[in-house]
N, C-alpha and C positions, 0 to 999 in steps of 0.2 A: 136907561143906562145899564150896561153890563160891565162888571168889573171883577177883579180877583184880588183877594187879600190873603195874607198868611195867617194861619190859625194861631201861630205862636208869634209873639211880638219880639222875638230875639233875632237880631241881625247877625249874619255871618258871611264869610267869603263866598261860599257856593251861591248864596242868594244874589250877591252882587254880580257874580260871573254870569249867572243865568239871565238876570234882568238886563245886563249890558248888551246881550245878544238882541234884545227887542226894543230897547229905548236908549236914548242918548242922555238921559238924566245923569247928573253927577252921582257918584257913590254916596256922598253925604245926603243928597236928596232922597235917594232910594232908602238909605238907612233911616231917615226921618219918617218916611212913609211907613216902613215896617214897624218901627218903635211906636208910632202914633196909631197903629191899627188902621191906616188908610189904605185905599186901593193902590196897589202897586202898578196896576194897569187898568184902564177903563176905556170904554168906547160907547158910541151910540148904539141903540138897539138895532138899527138897520145897517150898521157898518160890518159887512161880511168879512172884510179883511181883518178888522179889529177883533171880531169873534174868533177867527182862525188863530190870531195871535194869542188870545186868552187861552184857547185850548192847548196851544203849543207850550205856553208858559206853565200851565197846570201839569202837563205831562212831563216837562223837564223837572219841575219841582218834585213831582212824585218819584221820578227816576232817581233823584238825589236824596230821597227820604225826607223831603220837606213837605209838611202838611199845608195845603192851601184850600181856600174855599172860593167858589165862583158865585157871584151874586147877580140877580136880575132884579132891578128896582129895589135894592136893599134886602132882598129875600134870597136865601141860599138856593141855588139851583144846580143842575148837573150838566156834564158834558153831553149827555144824551139829548137834553133839551136844546143845547146850543147846536148840536148836529142836526136836529129836527128843524131849527130855525134856518140853518144854512140850506137844507134840502128844500124848504119852502121858498126861500128866496130864489134859488136856482130854478125851481119849477115856474115861479112867477116870471122870471126873466125870460125863460123859454116861451112861455105863453104870450108874453108881450111881443117877442120877436116874430112868432108865428102870425099874430094879428097884424103886425106891421107889414110882414111879407104878403099877407092876404089882401091888405088894402092897396099895396103897390101894384099887384097883379090885376 
């Protein structure tokens, strides 16, 4: 699992505004996640769209001066790591497409 948490467990309006762009959870649910130090967004390790969302959330938080941390299996990780994962997934997808094309021909 890959997820993002806020470094500070203080909830405010900018956090709610950012998160509502990405999830449909109620503001009270988002607030509880922040206050309880839970993941405000999480996805499977192989969910490339979810990983892209985590990157976007982290960047929005950073732009608004809100400190957040990205976790991979409960260990802090970086956007660079996530971008490397996405690149790897894309290369694998391209390789599979080439192999399928080769089999069809």
